[in-house]
C-alpha positions in Angstrom: -0.1 -0.1 0.1 2.8 2.4 0.9 4.4 1.7 -2.6 1.2 2.7 -4.3 1.2 6.0 -2.4 4.8 6.8 -3.2 4.1 6.1 -6.9 1.3 8.6 -6.9 3.2 11.2 -5.2 6.0 10.9 -7.6 3.7 11.1 -10.6 2.1 14.2 -9.1 5.6 15.8 -8.4 6.8 15.2 -12.0 3.7 16.9 -13.5 4.0 19.7 -11.1 7.4 20.4 -12.5 6.7 20.3 -16.0 7.8 23.4 -18.1 4.5 25.0 -19.0 3.6 28.1 -21.1 -0.1 28.9 -21.0 -1.4 31.4 -23.7 -4.4 33.1 -22.3 -7.0 34.8 -24.7 -8.4 37.5 -22.4 -11.3 38.7 -24.8 -11.8 42.1 -26.4 -11.6 44.5 -23.3 -14.1 43.9 -20.5 -12.9 41.7 -17.7 -16.4 40.3 -17.4 -15.8 38.4 -20.6 -12.7 36.6 -19.2 -13.2 32.7 -19.2 -13.0 30.6 -16.0 -10.3 28.7 -17.6 -8.4 31.7 -18.4 -8.7 33.2 -14.7 -7.7 29.6 -13.4 -4.5 29.6 -15.4 -3.5 33.0 -14.4 -4.2 32.4 -10.8 -1.8 29.4 -10.8 0.9 31.0 -12.8 4.0 32.5 -11.3 4.9 35.0 -14.0 2.6 37.0 -16.4 3.9 38.2 -19.7 1.9 40.9 -21.4 2.0 42.6 -24.8 2.8 46.4 -25.3 3.2 48.4 -28.4 6.4 50.1 -27.2 8.1 51.3 -24.1 6.0 53.4 -21.8 2.8 52.1 -23.5 -0.1 50.7 -21.6 -1.2 47.2 -22.0 -5.0 46.5 -22.6 -4.4 42.9 -21.9 -2.9 43.8 -18.5 -5.7 46.0 -17.5 -8.3 43.2 -18.2 -6.6 40.8 -15.9 -5.2 43.1 -13.1 -7.7 41.9 -10.3 -6.2 38.4 -10.7 -2.4 39.2 -10.7 -1.6 40.8 -7.4 1.9 39.5 -6.1 2.7 37.9 -9.4 5.9 38.7 -11.6 4.7 40.9 -14.5 6.9 41.3 -17.6 6.1 43.2 -20.6 6.8 41.9 -24.2 7.0 44.4 -27.1 4.8 43.2 -30.0 6.0 45.1 -33.2 2.5 45.2 -34.7 3.9 45.1 -38.3 5.9 48.3 -37.8 8.8 48.5 -40.4 11.2 50.2 -38.1 11.6 47.1 -36.0 13.1 43.6 -36.8 10.0 41.6 -35.8 11.9 38.2 -36.0 14.6 39.4 -33.6 11.9 40.6 -31.3 10.0 37.4 -31.0 13.3 35.4 -30.8 14.4 37.5 -27.9 10.9 37.3 -26.4 10.8 33.6 -26.6 14.2 33.4 -24.9 13.0 35.5 -22.1 9.9 33.5 -21.7 11.9 30.3 -21.6 14.3 31.6 -19.0 11.3 32.3 -16.7 9.7 29.0 -17.5 12.8 27.3 -16.6 12.9 29.0 -13.2 9.2 29.3 -12.2 7.8 26.4 -14.3 4.2 27.9 -14.8 4.1 31.1 -17.0 1.2 32.9 -18.7 1.3 34.9 -21.9 -1.6 37.2 -22.3 -3.3 37.5 -25.7 -5.9 40.3 -26.4 -8.9 38.6 -27.9 -8.7 35.1 -29.1 -5.5 33.0 -29.2 -6.0 31.7 -32.7 -7.4 34.9 -34.6 -4.7 37.3 -35.8 -2.8 36.6 -32.6 0.7 38.0 -32.5 1.5 35.6 -29.8 1.6 32.9 -32.3 5.0 34.1 -33.5 6.3 33.6 -29.9 4.8 30.3 -29.7 6.5 29.2 -33.0 9.8 30.3 -31.8 9.3 28.4 -28.4 8.3 25.2 -30.2 11.2 25.4 -32.5 14.0 26.2 -30.0 12.7 25.0 -26.7 10.8 21.7 -27.5 10.6 20.7 -23.8 8.2 23.3 -23.0 4.5 22.4 -23.0 2.3 24.9 -24.5 -1.5 25.2 -23.7 -3.8 27.7 -25.3 -7.0 29.0 -23.7 -9.3 30.6 -26.2 -10.9 34.1 -25.5 -14.0 35.6 -26.8 -13.3 37.2 -30.2 -14.0 40.7 -30.9 -16.4 40.0 -33.8 -18.4 37.4 -31.7 -18.8 40.1 -29.2 -19.7 42.9 -31.6 -22.4 40.5 -33.2 -23.9 39.8 -29.7 -23.9 43.5 -28.6 -25.0 44.8 -32.1 -28.0 42.2 -32.4 -26.2 41.0 -35.5 -26.6 37.2 -36.5 -23.1 36.4 -37.4 -23.8 33.5 -39.7 -27.0 31.9 -40.7 -27.6 28.4 -42.4 -26.4 28.4 -46.0 -24.1 31.5 -45.4 -20.3 31.7 -45.2 -18.2 33.8 -42.8 -15.0 35.4 -44.2 -12.7 37.0 -41.6 -10.1 39.1 -43.0 -7.6 41.9 -42.0 -8.7 45.3 -43.6 -6.6 45.4 -46.7 -4.5 48.4 -48.0 -5.6 47.4 -51.6 -9.3 47.7 -51.7 -9.7 45.8 -55.1 -10.0 42.3 -53.4 -12.6 43.7 -51.0 -14.8 45.3 -53.7 -14.6 42.3 -56.0 -15.4 40.0 -53.1 -18.5 42.1 -52.2 -19.7 42.2 -55.8 -19.2 38.5 -56.5 -20.2 36.8 -53.3 -23.6 36.2 -52.0 -24.9 34.7 -48.8 -21.6 35.8 -47.1 -20.8 37.7 -44.0 -17.5 39.6 -43.9 -15.8 40.3 -40.6 -13.3 42.9 -41.4 -10.8 43.6 -38.6 -8.2 46.3 -38.0 -10.0 48.9 -39.8 -8.5 51.8 -38.0 -6.3 54.0 -40.3 -8.1 52.7 -43.4 -11.4 53.9 -42.2 -11.8 56.9 -44.7 -11.2 54.7 -47.8 -13.5 51.7 -46.8 -16.3 54.3 -45.6 -16.1 55.7 -49.2 -16.5 52.3 -50.7 -19.4 51.3 -48.5 -21.0 54.5 -49.3 -20.6 54.1 -53.0 -22.3 50.6 -52.9 -25.1 51.7 -50.6 -23.8 49.6 -47.7 -23.0 52.2 -45.1 -26.4 51.6 -43.4 -26.1 47.8 -43.7 -22.5 47.5 -42.1 -22.2 47.3 -38.4 -19.2 49.2 -37.0 -17.6 48.3 -33.6 -15.0 50.5 -32.0 -13.1 49.8 -28.7 -15.3 46.8 -27.7 -15.6 46.2 -23.9 -13.7 49.8 -23.2 -15.4 52.7 -21.8 -15.6 54.5 -25.1 -16.9 51.7 -27.1 -19.2 52.3 -30.1 -21.5 49.7 -31.7 -23.9 50.9 -34.3 -24.5 51.2 -38.1 -21.4 52.5 -39.9 -23.4 55.4 -41.2 -23.8 56.6 -37.5 -20.2 57.2 -37.0 -19.3 60.7 -38.4 -15.6 60.7 -37.4 -13.1 60.5 -40.2 -10.5 58.7 -38.0 -11.2 55.6 -35.7 -8.9 53.8 -33.5 -6.9 50.6 -34.3 -9.4 48.3 -32.4 -12.2 48.7 -34.9 -14.1 46.2 -37.0 -16.9 45.9 -39.4 -19.6 43.2 -39.9 -21.3 43.2 -43.4 -23.7 40.7 -44.6 -23.8 40.5 -48.5 
């Protein structure tokens, strides 16, 4: 009987000391939309890595989880966000190295991801680096509520019906593809993300195609200054990075 007890203790001990990185999708902005699985992982972790756009910048992800991270080690990771003045590969490589050093010391580490872990998630670049260079690290991903799912729910917009398709895309710089897709496709819903700086151009396209009243525009979801309404209701020529459109064709 004693041998059985020792076996179980040793098994538990080995699992406890696994090198583990958990990537937690924290949702679009409101802490109320954190999943229970995400909260549990955060509470169990020793170190919290969170994304920032640059030194001195605030982290939306960190603000979402702040009530759960008292007394934890918190470390920022710069996400280049497509900026050409930074070597993205070198940033991801250094970030993966730093995360591994902490995993090696503390065993359980969390990397926060705004929104969902599988939709335009910059954290995927770090995960790829860790998988390639530190294969002993076990990686768990906990999904979060996506911005377009929340926009659909808050905007009373049925995201997809039977017989329809859903196309999720980053707002393009070249709008020819978008125009052709809208003209050639039927029974399709477009979730266009990262509208931001391209708003003036896409607004013009929607207006020319009589779609401004049909498109749902969502800005800063889950934040104090969120906007969710018909695109025609927004009179500003500039909107922030965290903006998206839902359009049914």
